[in-house]
C-alpha positions in Angstrom: -11.2 2.0 -25.2 -10.0 5.4 -24.2 -6.4 5.2 -23.1 -7.0 7.9 -20.6 -9.4 5.7 -18.7 -7.2 3.4 -16.5 -10.3 1.9 -14.7 -11.6 0.7 -18.1 -8.2 -0.8 -19.0 -7.6 -2.6 -15.7 -11.1 -4.1 -16.0 -9.9 -6.2 -19.0 -8.2 -8.8 -16.8 -5.1 -9.2 -14.7 -2.0 -9.3 -16.9 1.0 -11.1 -15.3 4.6 -10.0 -15.9 5.4 -13.0 -18.0 2.4 -12.3 -20.3 3.4 -8.7 -20.6 6.9 -9.6 -21.7 5.4 -11.9 -24.3 3.1 -9.1 -25.5 6.0 -6.7 -25.7 8.0 -9.3 -27.7 5.2 -9.7 -30.2 4.9 -5.9 -30.5 8.6 -5.7 -31.2 8.4 -8.5 -33.7 5.6 -6.7 -35.5 7.7 -3.5 -35.7 10.5 -5.4 -37.4 8.3 -7.7 -39.6 9.4 -10.9 -37.7 7.2 -14.0 -37.1 5.0 -14.2 -34.0 3.5 -10.8 -34.5 1.3 -8.8 -32.3 -2.4 -9.6 -32.1 -4.7 -6.8 -33.3 -8.3 -6.9 -34.5 -11.0 -4.5 -35.8 -13.2 -4.2 -34.0 -11.0 -4.3 -30.9 -11.1 -7.3 -28.7 -9.9 -6.0 -25.3 -9.3 -9.5 -23.8 -7.1 -10.6 -26.8 -5.5 -7.6 -28.6 -1.9 -7.0 -27.6 -2.3 -3.2 -27.7 -5.2 -3.3 -25.2 -3.5 -5.9 -23.0 -0.2 -4.0 -22.7 -2.1 -0.8 -21.8 -4.1 -2.7 -19.2 -0.8 -4.1 -17.8 0.6 -0.5 -17.5 -2.6 0.8 -15.9 -2.6 -2.1 -13.4 1.1 -1.5 -12.4 0.3 2.2 -11.9 -2.7 1.4 -9.7 -0.5 -1.1 -7.8 2.2 1.5 -7.3 -0.4 4.0 -6.1 -1.7 1.6 -3.6 1.8 0.8 -2.3 2.6 4.5 -2.1 -0.6 5.2 -0.1 0.1 2.3 2.2 3.7 3.5 2.8 2.4 7.0 3.5 -0.2 5.7 6.0 2.5 3.6 7.7 4.8 6.6 8.0 2.0 8.7 9.4 1.1 5.9 11.9 4.8 5.6 13.0 5.0 9.4 13.4 1.9 9.5 15.5 3.2 6.5 17.6 6.4 8.4 18.2 4.5 11.5 19.1 2.3 9.6 21.6 5.3 7.7 23.0 7.2 11.0 23.5 4.1 12.6 25.2 3.7 9.6 27.5 7.4 9.6 28.4 7.2 13.4 29.1 4.4 12.7 31.6 5.9 9.5 33.0 9.5 8.9 32.1 10.5 5.3 31.6 11.0 3.8 35.0 10.8 0.5 36.8 7.9 1.6 39.0 5.0 0.1 36.9 2.2 1.4 39.1 3.3 5.1 38.8 3.6 4.8 35.1 0.3 3.0 34.8 -1.5 5.7 36.8 0.0 8.5 34.7 -0.7 6.4 31.6 -4.4 6.1 32.5 -4.8 9.7 33.3 -3.0 10.8 30.1 -5.1 8.4 28.0 -8.4 9.6 29.5 -7.4 13.2 28.8 -6.4 12.5 25.2 -9.4 10.4 24.2 -10.3 6.9 23.0 -8.2 6.6 19.8 -5.0 7.7 21.5 -5.9 5.4 24.5 -5.9 2.4 22.2 -2.7 3.5 20.5 -0.9 4.2 23.8 -2.1 0.9 25.3 -0.6 -1.0 22.3 2.7 1.0 22.6 3.2 0.8 26.3 2.6 -2.8 27.3 4.6 -3.1 30.5 6.7 -6.2 31.2 5.5 -8.2 34.2 8.9 -7.7 36.1 8.7 -11.3 37.4 5.2 -11.0 38.8 
């Protein structure tokens, strides 16, 4: 297996944290000549050999981190867009207790901005019933 191919390494199987710690301990034991040494074979057995498994674990953690980073970036972008839409809505119809005026301005603004913004603004600006 090519170490530069993380897709290939992650396809081995999911390596849990506990197993990765055990693998690391076996690799350390091998370096110092202790018992419970690392598992290696020729030819390589990717589902069994400790060197392949620890590389798969590292690749899996990297992919997990990249997914989380992408999700955090998307969340931040969505929050920024929501703030921009909220500010634009408040510019056209400042927060007030006259729901009908705000609703008319909201509808006009949403129809001018387009369908995706309409859904976002509708979710952001649900008006309280004011006891109705």
